[in-house]
All heavy atoms as TSV, in Angstrom:
chain	resi	resn	atom	element	x	y	z
A	1	GLU	N	N	0.845	-1.187	0.000
A	1	GLU	CA	C	0.000	0.000	0.000
A	1	GLU	C	C	0.889	1.248	0.000
A	1	GLU	O	O	1.870	1.326	0.731
A	1	GLU	CB	C	-0.914	-0.027	1.222
A	1	GLU	CG	C	-1.828	1.142	1.284
A	1	GLU	CD	C	-2.737	1.055	2.477
A	1	GLU	OE1	O	-3.098	-0.061	2.889
A	1	GLU	OE2	O	-3.069	2.112	2.993
A	2	CYS	N	N	0.529	2.203	-0.773
A	2	CYS	CA	C	1.327	3.421	-0.956
A	2	CYS	C	C	1.506	4.214	0.337
A	2	CYS	O	O	2.598	4.675	0.636
A	2	CYS	CB	C	0.665	4.275	-2.025
A	2	CYS	SG	S	1.550	5.796	-2.394
A	3	HIS	N	N	0.449	4.350	1.113
A	3	HIS	CA	C	0.533	5.151	2.342
A	3	HIS	C	C	1.523	4.551	3.335
A	3	HIS	O	O	2.273	5.270	3.991
A	3	HIS	CB	C	-0.840	5.292	2.998
A	3	HIS	CG	C	-1.770	6.153	2.208
A	3	HIS	ND1	N	-1.802	7.506	2.347
A	3	HIS	CD2	C	-2.681	5.841	1.259
A	3	HIS	CE1	C	-2.699	8.008	1.509
A	3	HIS	NE2	N	-3.237	7.016	0.842
A	4	LYS	N	N	1.537	3.239	3.421
A	4	LYS	CA	C	2.465	2.560	4.313
A	4	LYS	C	C	3.904	2.886	3.915
A	4	LYS	O	O	4.736	3.212	4.761
A	4	LYS	CB	C	2.215	1.052	4.268
A	4	LYS	CG	C	3.107	0.254	5.168
A	4	LYS	CD	C	2.734	-1.214	5.109
A	4	LYS	CE	C	3.552	-1.968	6.127
A	4	LYS	NZ	N	3.066	-3.308	6.359
A	5	ASP	N	N	4.197	2.803	2.630
A	5	ASP	CA	C	5.537	3.093	2.126
A	5	ASP	C	C	5.921	4.552	2.338
A	5	ASP	O	O	7.072	4.848	2.666
A	5	ASP	CB	C	5.638	2.745	0.641
A	5	ASP	CG	C	5.538	1.252	0.376
A	5	ASP	OD1	O	5.805	0.459	1.300
A	5	ASP	OD2	O	5.183	0.883	-0.761
A	6	LEU	N	N	4.971	5.442	2.167
A	6	LEU	CA	C	5.251	6.870	2.363
A	6	LEU	C	C	5.613	7.168	3.817
A	6	LEU	O	O	6.580	7.884	4.091
A	6	LEU	CB	C	4.056	7.721	1.931
A	6	LEU	CG	C	3.801	7.787	0.432
A	6	LEU	CD1	C	2.473	8.484	0.154
A	6	LEU	CD2	C	4.939	8.501	-0.270
A	7	TRP	N	N	4.855	6.615	4.754
A	7	TRP	CA	C	5.140	6.850	6.170
A	7	TRP	C	C	6.439	6.182	6.592
A	7	TRP	O	O	7.213	6.725	7.370
A	7	TRP	CB	C	3.969	6.409	7.049
A	7	TRP	CG	C	2.870	7.418	7.021
A	7	TRP	CD1	C	1.684	7.324	6.339
A	7	TRP	CD2	C	2.885	8.703	7.639
A	7	TRP	NE1	N	0.962	8.480	6.521
A	7	TRP	CE2	C	1.675	9.348	7.319
A	7	TRP	CE3	C	3.789	9.386	8.437
A	7	TRP	CZ2	C	1.341	10.617	7.761
A	7	TRP	CZ3	C	3.461	10.662	8.894
A	7	TRP	CH2	C	2.255	11.261	8.554
A	8	ARG	N	N	6.724	4.999	6.038
A	8	ARG	CA	C	7.989	4.331	6.328
A	8	ARG	C	C	9.152	5.177	5.796
A	8	ARG	O	O	10.159	5.355	6.474
A	8	ARG	CB	C	8.004	2.943	5.690
A	8	ARG	CG	C	9.143	2.101	6.188
A	8	ARG	CD	C	9.128	0.698	5.607
A	8	ARG	NE	N	7.823	0.074	5.695
A	8	ARG	CZ	C	7.270	-0.616	4.696
A	8	ARG	NH1	N	7.894	-0.794	3.566
A	8	ARG	NH2	N	6.086	-1.159	4.850
A	9	GLY	N	N	8.987	5.714	4.592
A	9	GLY	CA	C	10.013	6.584	4.008
A	9	GLY	C	C	10.229	7.845	4.823
A	9	GLY	O	O	11.362	8.303	4.990
A	10	LEU	N	N	9.156	8.401	5.343
A	10	LEU	CA	C	9.280	9.587	6.186
A	10	LEU	C	C	10.006	9.250	7.483
A	10	LEU	O	O	10.831	10.035	7.972
A	10	LEU	CB	C	7.898	10.185	6.483
A	10	LEU	CG	C	7.881	11.496	7.254
A	10	LEU	CD1	C	8.690	12.576	6.547
A	10	LEU	CD2	C	6.451	11.957	7.470
A	11	GLY	N	N	9.755	8.068	8.022
A	11	GLY	CA	C	10.479	7.623	9.213
A	11	GLY	C	C	11.968	7.507	8.945
A	11	GLY	O	O	12.799	7.922	9.758
A	12	ILE	N	N	12.317	6.959	7.787
A	12	ILE	CA	C	13.727	6.850	7.402
A	12	ILE	C	C	14.339	8.242	7.264
A	12	ILE	O	O	15.415	8.509	7.802
A	12	ILE	CB	C	13.883	6.053	6.088
A	12	ILE	CG1	C	13.502	4.588	6.317
A	12	ILE	CG2	C	15.302	6.170	5.542
A	12	ILE	CD1	C	13.367	3.780	5.039
A	13	ALA	N	N	13.657	9.107	6.567
A	13	ALA	CA	C	14.197	10.449	6.326
A	13	ALA	C	C	14.385	11.238	7.615
A	13	ALA	O	O	15.423	11.877	7.807
A	13	ALA	CB	C	13.279	11.222	5.376
A	14	THR	N	N	13.407	11.183	8.489
A	14	THR	CA	C	13.520	11.976	9.711
A	14	THR	C	C	14.594	11.445	10.641
A	14	THR	O	O	15.295	12.210	11.297
A	14	THR	CB	C	12.172	12.050	10.468
A	14	THR	OG1	O	11.720	10.735	10.760
A	14	THR	CG2	C	11.139	12.807	9.676
A	15	ALA	N	N	14.761	10.128	10.694
A	15	ALA	CA	C	15.746	9.547	11.595
A	15	ALA	C	C	17.146	9.500	10.995
A	15	ALA	O	O	18.132	9.619	11.708
A	15	ALA	CB	C	15.320	8.141	12.005
A	16	TYR	N	N	17.252	9.343	9.694
A	16	TYR	CA	C	18.571	9.211	9.074
A	16	TYR	C	C	19.146	10.571	8.678
A	16	TYR	O	O	20.266	10.900	9.008
A	16	TYR	CB	C	18.503	8.302	7.842
A	16	TYR	CG	C	19.875	7.870	7.391
A	16	TYR	CD1	C	20.464	6.736	7.935
A	16	TYR	CD2	C	20.596	8.601	6.452
A	16	TYR	CE1	C	21.733	6.342	7.554
A	16	TYR	CE2	C	21.855	8.215	6.069
A	16	TYR	CZ	C	22.426	7.083	6.618
A	16	TYR	OH	O	23.682	6.711	6.240
A	17	VAL	N	N	18.342	11.352	7.989
A	17	VAL	CA	C	18.808	12.657	7.510
A	17	VAL	C	C	18.728	13.697	8.610
A	17	VAL	O	O	19.649	14.475	8.813
A	17	VAL	CB	C	18.004	13.107	6.270
A	17	VAL	CG1	C	18.455	14.469	5.801
A	17	VAL	CG2	C	18.127	12.078	5.159
A	18	GLY	N	N	17.610	13.703	9.340
A	18	GLY	CA	C	17.460	14.612	10.474
A	18	GLY	C	C	17.122	16.036	10.074
A	18	GLY	O	O	16.527	16.293	9.044
A	19	GLY	N	N	17.511	16.947	10.947
A	19	GLY	CA	C	17.245	18.361	10.717
A	19	GLY	C	C	15.956	18.858	11.339
A	19	GLY	O	O	15.531	19.984	11.070
A	20	LEU	N	N	15.329	18.034	12.170
A	20	LEU	CA	C	14.063	18.422	12.791
A	20	LEU	C	C	14.277	18.884	14.222
A	20	LEU	O	O	15.159	18.395	14.913
A	20	LEU	CB	C	13.110	17.221	12.846
A	20	LEU	CG	C	12.675	16.581	11.556
A	20	LEU	CD1	C	11.815	15.370	11.856
A	20	LEU	CD2	C	11.919	17.557	10.699
A	21	THR	N	N	13.427	19.789	14.637
A	21	THR	CA	C	13.360	20.119	16.056
A	21	THR	C	C	12.483	19.067	16.721
A	21	THR	O	O	11.756	18.319	16.051
A	21	THR	CB	C	12.730	21.503	16.282
A	21	THR	OG1	O	11.361	21.459	15.831
A	21	THR	CG2	C	13.489	22.600	15.554
A	22	GLU	N	N	12.500	19.018	18.035
A	22	GLU	CA	C	11.643	18.065	18.737
A	22	GLU	C	C	10.168	18.356	18.462
A	22	GLU	O	O	9.367	17.443	18.304
A	22	GLU	CB	C	11.909	18.092	20.239
A	22	GLU	CG	C	11.140	17.024	20.974
A	22	GLU	CD	C	11.623	16.778	22.390
A	22	GLU	OE1	O	12.685	17.307	22.769
A	22	GLU	OE2	O	10.938	16.035	23.104
A	23	GLU	N	N	9.829	19.632	18.349
A	23	GLU	CA	C	8.442	20.013	18.070
A	23	GLU	C	C	8.009	19.527	16.691
A	23	GLU	O	O	6.889	19.036	16.514
A	23	GLU	CB	C	8.255	21.531	18.173
A	23	GLU	CG	C	8.419	22.089	19.577
A	23	GLU	CD	C	9.876	22.231	20.011
A	23	GLU	OE1	O	10.778	22.376	19.149
A	23	GLU	OE2	O	10.123	22.160	21.223
A	24	MET	N	N	8.895	19.658	15.708
A	24	MET	CA	C	8.578	19.191	14.356
A	24	MET	C	C	8.405	17.674	14.328
A	24	MET	O	O	7.471	17.162	13.708
A	24	MET	CB	C	9.671	19.619	13.379
A	24	MET	CG	C	9.739	21.119	13.154
A	24	MET	SD	S	11.279	21.630	12.343
A	24	MET	CE	C	11.045	20.980	10.706
A	25	ALA	N	N	9.300	16.970	15.002
A	25	ALA	CA	C	9.215	15.512	15.058
A	25	ALA	C	C	7.923	15.084	15.744
A	25	ALA	O	O	7.259	14.141	15.299
A	25	ALA	CB	C	10.431	14.948	15.778
A	26	GLN	N	N	7.541	15.771	16.812
A	26	GLN	CA	C	6.298	15.447	17.518
A	26	GLN	C	C	5.089	15.713	16.633
A	26	GLN	O	O	4.127	14.939	16.639
A	26	GLN	CB	C	6.200	16.251	18.816
A	26	GLN	CG	C	5.057	15.841	19.703
A	26	GLN	CD	C	5.160	14.410	20.173
A	26	GLN	OE1	O	6.172	14.009	20.734
A	26	GLN	NE2	N	4.137	13.615	19.945
A	27	GLN	N	N	5.132	16.770	15.858
A	27	GLN	CA	C	4.023	17.082	14.949
A	27	GLN	C	C	3.862	15.978	13.899
A	27	GLN	O	O	2.749	15.552	13.603
A	27	GLN	CB	C	4.230	18.425	14.265
A	27	GLN	CG	C	3.070	18.830	13.391
A	27	GLN	CD	C	3.265	20.203	12.767
A	27	GLN	OE1	O	4.297	20.835	12.916
A	27	GLN	NE2	N	2.270	20.660	12.050
A	28	ILE	N	N	4.975	15.503	13.349
A	28	ILE	CA	C	4.913	14.408	12.375
A	28	ILE	C	C	4.327	13.165	13.033
A	28	ILE	O	O	3.468	12.499	12.457
A	28	ILE	CB	C	6.305	14.119	11.790
A	28	ILE	CG1	C	6.731	15.278	10.878
A	28	ILE	CG2	C	6.325	12.794	11.029
A	28	ILE	CD1	C	8.172	15.218	10.426
A	29	LEU	N	N	4.757	12.876	14.232
A	29	LEU	CA	C	4.234	11.720	14.966
A	29	LEU	C	C	2.730	11.850	15.179
A	29	LEU	O	O	1.975	10.895	14.975
A	29	LEU	CB	C	4.958	11.578	16.301
A	29	LEU	CG	C	4.555	10.403	17.177
A	29	LEU	CD1	C	4.796	9.083	16.469
A	29	LEU	CD2	C	5.311	10.448	18.483
A	30	ASN	N	N	2.281	13.022	15.544
A	30	ASN	CA	C	0.850	13.249	15.754
A	30	ASN	C	C	0.066	13.099	14.455
A	30	ASN	O	O	-1.035	12.553	14.444
A	30	ASN	CB	C	0.604	14.635	16.350
A	30	ASN	CG	C	1.124	14.765	17.757
A	30	ASN	OD1	O	1.361	13.779	18.448
A	30	ASN	ND2	N	1.347	15.997	18.196
A	31	GLU	N	N	0.629	13.580	13.353
A	31	GLU	CA	C	-0.042	13.496	12.050
A	31	GLU	C	C	-0.102	12.064	11.520
A	31	GLU	O	O	-0.978	11.736	10.728
A	31	GLU	CB	C	0.662	14.389	11.024
A	31	GLU	CG	C	0.511	15.870	11.270
A	31	GLU	CD	C	-0.910	16.367	11.092
A	31	GLU	OE1	O	-1.634	15.852	10.211
A	31	GLU	OE2	O	-1.297	17.278	11.839
A	32	ALA	N	N	0.831	11.231	11.959
A	32	ALA	CA	C	0.889	9.859	11.453
A	32	ALA	C	C	-0.359	9.057	11.808
A	32	ALA	O	O	-0.749	8.156	11.062
A	32	ALA	CB	C	2.137	9.156	11.976
A	33	GLY	N	N	-0.977	9.388	12.933
A	33	GLY	CA	C	-2.204	8.674	13.323
A	33	GLY	C	C	-1.990	7.175	13.346
A	33	GLY	O	O	-1.070	6.673	13.975
A	34	GLU	N	N	-2.831	6.454	12.604
A	34	GLU	CA	C	-2.749	4.987	12.579
A	34	GLU	C	C	-1.513	4.471	11.854
A	34	GLU	O	O	-1.223	3.282	11.879
A	34	GLU	CB	C	-4.002	4.385	11.955
A	34	GLU	CG	C	-4.196	4.747	10.500
A	34	GLU	CD	C	-5.500	4.236	9.917
A	34	GLU	OE1	O	-6.519	4.304	10.621
A	34	GLU	OE2	O	-5.483	3.776	8.771
A	35	ARG	N	N	-0.770	5.363	11.219
A	35	ARG	CA	C	0.453	4.974	10.494
A	35	ARG	C	C	1.715	5.128	11.342
A	35	ARG	O	O	2.831	5.021	10.836
A	35	ARG	CB	C	0.602	5.805	9.215
A	35	ARG	CG	C	-0.497	5.607	8.220
A	35	ARG	CD	C	-0.454	4.209	7.692
A	35	ARG	NE	N	-1.483	4.023	6.684
A	35	ARG	CZ	C	-1.678	2.903	6.062
A	35	ARG	NH1	N	-0.927	1.857	6.318
A	35	ARG	NH2	N	-2.634	2.776	5.176
A	36	LYS	N	N	1.559	5.355	12.637
A	36	LYS	CA	C	2.720	5.519	13.517
A	36	LYS	C	C	3.650	4.313	13.463
A	36	LYS	O	O	4.856	4.459	13.525
A	36	LYS	CB	C	2.275	5.773	14.953
A	36	LYS	CG	C	1.726	7.147	15.177
A	36	LYS	CD	C	1.271	7.339	16.602
A	36	LYS	CE	C	0.614	8.700	16.728
A	36	LYS	NZ	N	-0.040	8.862	18.019
A	37	ILE	N	N	3.086	3.138	13.352
A	37	ILE	CA	C	3.910	1.934	13.319
A	37	ILE	C	C	4.778	1.909	12.058
A	37	ILE	O	O	5.927	1.470	12.092
A	37	ILE	CB	C	3.059	0.648	13.465
A	37	ILE	CG1	C	3.941	-0.541	13.793
A	37	ILE	CG2	C	2.236	0.382	12.229
A	37	ILE	CD1	C	4.516	-0.518	15.174
A	38	ASP	N	N	4.248	2.405	10.944
A	38	ASP	CA	C	5.029	2.475	9.703
A	38	ASP	C	C	6.143	3.509	9.837
A	38	ASP	O	O	7.273	3.277	9.391
A	38	ASP	CB	C	4.125	2.820	8.516
A	38	ASP	CG	C	3.030	1.784	8.323
A	38	ASP	OD1	O	3.329	0.577	8.439
A	38	ASP	OD2	O	1.877	2.183	8.071
A	39	LEU	N	N	5.829	4.623	10.455
A	39	LEU	CA	C	6.817	5.662	10.729
A	39	LEU	C	C	7.931	5.096	11.612
A	39	LEU	O	O	9.125	5.288	11.331
A	39	LEU	CB	C	6.129	6.847	11.408
A	39	LEU	CG	C	6.939	8.104	11.659
A	39	LEU	CD1	C	7.310	8.781	10.353
A	39	LEU	CD2	C	6.155	9.057	12.545
A	40	ALA	N	N	7.544	4.362	12.637
A	40	ALA	CA	C	8.519	3.764	13.549
A	40	ALA	C	C	9.369	2.711	12.841
A	40	ALA	O	O	10.570	2.609	13.095
A	40	ALA	CB	C	7.797	3.144	14.741
A	41	GLU	N	N	8.770	1.953	11.943
A	41	GLU	CA	C	9.530	0.945	11.201
A	41	GLU	C	C	10.619	1.602	10.355
A	41	GLU	O	O	11.753	1.133	10.302
A	41	GLU	CB	C	8.597	0.132	10.306
A	41	GLU	CG	C	9.286	-1.000	9.584
A	41	GLU	CD	C	8.347	-1.796	8.699
A	41	GLU	OE1	O	7.175	-1.985	9.070
A	41	GLU	OE2	O	8.800	-2.230	7.632
A	42	GLY	N	N	10.279	2.699	9.705
A	42	GLY	CA	C	11.272	3.429	8.918
A	42	GLY	C	C	12.392	3.984	9.784
A	42	GLY	O	O	13.571	3.889	9.440
A	43	ALA	N	N	12.023	4.560	10.924
A	43	ALA	CA	C	13.029	5.108	11.836
A	43	ALA	C	C	13.939	4.005	12.364
A	43	ALA	O	O	15.156	4.195	12.494
A	43	ALA	CB	C	12.341	5.825	12.999
A	44	ASN	N	N	13.371	2.833	12.620
A	44	ASN	CA	C	14.164	1.706	13.088
A	44	ASN	C	C	15.180	1.268	12.024
A	44	ASN	O	O	16.321	0.941	12.340
A	44	ASN	CB	C	13.250	0.539	13.473
A	44	ASN	CG	C	14.010	-0.578	14.120
A	44	ASN	OD1	O	14.815	-0.365	15.015
A	44	ASN	ND2	N	13.761	-1.794	13.659
A	45	ARG	N	N	14.773	1.285	10.778
A	45	ARG	CA	C	15.707	0.946	9.690
A	45	ARG	C	C	16.861	1.941	9.639
A	45	ARG	O	O	18.010	1.563	9.429
A	45	ARG	CB	C	14.988	0.921	8.353
A	45	ARG	CG	C	14.077	-0.251	8.180
A	45	ARG	CD	C	13.440	-0.258	6.818
A	45	ARG	NE	N	12.509	-1.362	6.699
A	45	ARG	CZ	C	11.948	-1.723	5.563
A	45	ARG	NH1	N	12.224	-1.072	4.454
A	45	ARG	NH2	N	11.116	-2.739	5.538
A	46	ALA	N	N	16.532	3.209	9.808
A	46	ALA	CA	C	17.576	4.237	9.810
A	46	ALA	C	C	18.518	4.053	10.991
A	46	ALA	O	O	19.739	4.183	10.852
A	46	ALA	CB	C	16.942	5.630	9.844
A	47	LEU	N	N	17.957	3.731	12.154
A	47	LEU	CA	C	18.774	3.499	13.339
A	47	LEU	C	C	19.729	2.325	13.121
A	47	LEU	O	O	20.920	2.416	13.442
A	47	LEU	CB	C	17.888	3.242	14.554
A	47	LEU	CG	C	18.603	2.879	15.854
A	47	LEU	CD1	C	19.542	3.996	16.296
A	47	LEU	CD2	C	17.598	2.555	16.935
A	48	LYS	N	N	19.236	1.240	12.559
A	48	LYS	CA	C	20.082	0.078	12.292
A	48	LYS	C	C	21.218	0.440	11.342
A	48	LYS	O	O	22.366	0.055	11.553
A	48	LYS	CB	C	19.251	-1.064	11.711
A	48	LYS	CG	C	18.401	-1.770	12.722
A	48	LYS	CD	C	17.613	-2.896	12.076
A	48	LYS	CE	C	16.712	-3.570	13.089
A	48	LYS	NZ	N	15.905	-4.632	12.487
A	49	SER	N	N	20.890	1.189	10.307
A	49	SER	CA	C	21.907	1.593	9.335
A	49	SER	C	C	22.967	2.481	9.977
A	49	SER	O	O	24.167	2.289	9.774
A	49	SER	CB	C	21.243	2.323	8.163
A	49	SER	OG	O	22.195	2.785	7.254
A	50	ARG	N	N	22.516	3.444	10.753
A	50	ARG	CA	C	23.450	4.349	11.442
A	50	ARG	C	C	24.308	3.581	12.456
A	50	ARG	O	O	25.497	3.823	12.569
A	50	ARG	CB	C	22.692	5.467	12.137
A	50	ARG	CG	C	22.155	6.513	11.202
A	50	ARG	CD	C	22.927	7.739	11.457
A	50	ARG	NE	N	22.447	8.833	10.623
A	50	ARG	CZ	C	23.261	9.757	10.194
A	50	ARG	NH1	N	24.534	9.730	10.513
A	50	ARG	NH2	N	22.813	10.732	9.457
A	51	ALA	N	N	23.689	2.662	13.180
A	51	ALA	CA	C	24.428	1.892	14.186
A	51	ALA	C	C	25.501	1.020	13.532
A	51	ALA	O	O	26.622	0.911	14.044
A	51	ALA	CB	C	23.470	1.035	15.002
A	52	GLN	N	N	25.182	0.424	12.388
A	52	GLN	CA	C	26.153	-0.403	11.675
A	52	GLN	C	C	27.353	0.410	11.204
A	52	GLN	O	O	28.467	-0.093	11.154
A	52	GLN	CB	C	25.504	-1.104	10.491
A	52	GLN	CG	C	24.584	-2.225	10.898
A	52	GLN	CD	C	23.849	-2.831	9.715
A	52	GLN	OE1	O	23.776	-2.266	8.635
A	52	GLN	NE2	N	23.279	-4.014	9.937
A	53	SER	N	N	27.111	1.673	10.879
A	53	SER	CA	C	28.205	2.524	10.411
A	53	SER	C	C	28.922	3.209	11.570
A	53	SER	O	O	29.914	3.898	11.369
A	53	SER	CB	C	27.683	3.579	9.435
A	53	SER	OG	O	26.875	4.534	10.104
A	54	GLY	N	N	28.394	3.043	12.785
A	54	GLY	CA	C	29.008	3.660	13.965
A	54	GLY	C	C	28.769	5.150	14.049
A	54	GLY	O	O	29.540	5.879	14.666
A	55	CYS	N	N	27.679	5.599	13.448
A	55	CYS	CA	C	27.408	7.041	13.385
A	55	CYS	C	C	25.940	7.327	13.699
A	55	CYS	O	O	25.177	7.722	12.828
A	55	CYS	CB	C	27.777	7.559	11.996
A	55	CYS	SG	S	27.601	9.342	11.845
A	56	VAL	N	N	25.541	7.123	14.939
A	56	VAL	CA	C	24.174	7.438	15.348
A	56	VAL	C	C	24.145	8.915	15.727
A	56	VAL	O	O	24.860	9.353	16.613
A	56	VAL	CB	C	23.710	6.559	16.527
A	56	VAL	CG1	C	22.326	6.959	16.987
A	56	VAL	CG2	C	23.737	5.085	16.123
A	57	SER	N	N	23.324	9.672	15.017
A	57	SER	CA	C	23.266	11.120	15.229
A	57	SER	C	C	22.250	11.484	16.311
A	57	SER	O	O	21.399	10.674	16.695
A	57	SER	CB	C	22.877	11.815	13.924
A	57	SER	OG	O	21.528	11.535	13.603
A	58	ALA	N	N	22.333	12.713	16.756
A	58	ALA	CA	C	21.360	13.228	17.728
A	58	ALA	C	C	19.958	13.218	17.127
A	58	ALA	O	O	18.974	12.968	17.836
A	58	ALA	CB	C	21.751	14.636	18.163
A	59	ASP	N	N	19.848	13.484	15.831
A	59	ASP	CA	C	18.537	13.460	15.164
A	59	ASP	C	C	17.946	12.050	15.189
A	59	ASP	O	O	16.757	11.878	15.419
A	59	ASP	CB	C	18.652	13.948	13.720
A	59	ASP	CG	C	18.961	15.425	13.628
A	59	ASP	OD1	O	18.370	16.209	14.386
A	59	ASP	OD2	O	19.808	15.801	12.798
A	60	THR	N	N	18.789	11.061	14.947
A	60	THR	CA	C	18.324	9.677	14.985
A	60	THR	C	C	17.841	9.333	16.382
A	60	THR	O	O	16.772	8.740	16.561
A	60	THR	CB	C	19.447	8.717	14.558
A	60	THR	OG1	O	19.910	9.081	13.261
A	60	THR	CG2	C	18.966	7.281	14.527
A	61	GLU	N	N	18.602	9.702	17.376
A	61	GLU	CA	C	18.221	9.438	18.763
A	61	GLU	C	C	16.916	10.126	19.131
A	61	GLU	O	O	16.063	9.542	19.796
A	61	GLU	CB	C	19.327	9.869	19.708
A	61	GLU	CG	C	20.555	8.998	19.632
A	61	GLU	CD	C	21.686	9.461	20.548
A	61	GLU	OE1	O	21.513	10.462	21.256
A	61	GLU	OE2	O	22.716	8.786	20.555
A	62	LEU	N	N	16.743	11.376	18.681
A	62	LEU	CA	C	15.515	12.130	18.973
A	62	LEU	C	C	14.296	11.422	18.408
A	62	LEU	O	O	13.318	11.164	19.137
A	62	LEU	CB	C	15.608	13.548	18.394
A	62	LEU	CG	C	14.295	14.343	18.351
A	62	LEU	CD1	C	13.829	14.671	19.754
A	62	LEU	CD2	C	14.452	15.587	17.514
A	63	VAL	N	N	14.312	11.110	17.132
A	63	VAL	CA	C	13.158	10.491	16.491
A	63	VAL	C	C	12.864	9.125	17.115
A	63	VAL	O	O	11.717	8.805	17.414
A	63	VAL	CB	C	13.350	10.384	14.957
A	63	VAL	CG1	C	12.243	9.588	14.319
A	63	VAL	CG2	C	13.414	11.778	14.346
A	64	CYS	N	N	13.889	8.339	17.341
A	64	CYS	CA	C	13.690	7.016	17.930
A	64	CYS	C	C	13.180	7.113	19.369
A	64	CYS	O	O	12.359	6.296	19.783
A	64	CYS	CB	C	14.967	6.190	17.835
A	64	CYS	SG	S	15.339	5.736	16.123
A	65	ARG	N	N	13.621	8.100	20.100
A	65	ARG	CA	C	13.128	8.303	21.466
A	65	ARG	C	C	11.640	8.631	21.452
A	65	ARG	O	O	10.861	8.108	22.248
A	65	ARG	CB	C	13.902	9.417	22.169
A	65	ARG	CG	C	13.428	9.675	23.594
A	65	ARG	CD	C	14.283	10.710	24.310
A	65	ARG	NE	N	14.575	11.911	23.571
A	65	ARG	CZ	C	13.747	12.961	23.449
A	65	ARG	NH1	N	12.569	12.926	24.027
A	65	ARG	NH2	N	14.108	14.034	22.771
A	66	LEU	N	N	11.220	9.482	20.529
A	66	LEU	CA	C	9.806	9.845	20.448
A	66	LEU	C	C	8.949	8.660	20.009
A	66	LEU	O	O	7.791	8.561	20.407
A	66	LEU	CB	C	9.612	11.007	19.462
A	66	LEU	CG	C	10.150	12.367	19.926
A	66	LEU	CD1	C	10.010	13.398	18.810
A	66	LEU	CD2	C	9.443	12.844	21.174
A	67	LEU	N	N	9.521	7.788	19.204
A	67	LEU	CA	C	8.764	6.644	18.697
A	67	LEU	C	C	8.895	5.403	19.575
A	67	LEU	O	O	8.213	4.416	19.350
A	67	LEU	CB	C	9.223	6.306	17.268
A	67	LEU	CG	C	8.885	7.351	16.217
A	67	LEU	CD1	C	9.582	7.008	14.910
A	67	LEU	CD2	C	7.382	7.433	15.999
A	68	SER	N	N	9.764	5.448	20.570
A	68	SER	CA	C	10.057	4.256	21.360
A	68	SER	C	C	8.847	3.608	22.033
A	68	SER	O	O	8.841	2.396	22.196
A	68	SER	CB	C	11.140	4.538	22.381
A	68	SER	OG	O	10.717	5.476	23.338
A	69	PRO	N	N	7.815	4.342	22.445
A	69	PRO	CA	C	6.672	3.675	23.071
A	69	PRO	C	C	5.869	2.803	22.112
A	69	PRO	O	O	5.043	2.025	22.538
A	69	PRO	CB	C	5.797	4.811	23.591
A	69	PRO	CG	C	6.652	6.007	23.599
A	69	PRO	CD	C	7.696	5.783	22.544
A	70	LEU	N	N	6.103	2.926	20.826
A	70	LEU	CA	C	5.296	2.184	19.852
A	70	LEU	C	C	5.681	0.750	19.789
A	70	LEU	O	O	6.434	0.125	19.517
A	70	LEU	CB	C	5.383	2.829	18.478
A	70	LEU	CG	C	4.879	4.270	18.426
A	70	LEU	CD1	C	5.026	4.820	17.024
A	70	LEU	CD2	C	3.426	4.329	18.829
């Protein structure tokens, strides 16, 4: 389904590329609604990639922290 892929991609972008404030990240999380799990899946992929390269950024940590209850 297209929406699932879009939210997963947004999770990857926000956690891997970063550049968001905590307020912006929270707004995206709130907008995700029932797609929060897809957003979290994307962020988890970004976290795994960053961890494998030994370069986990503050942006990655922020997004994953906000999504951790999911």
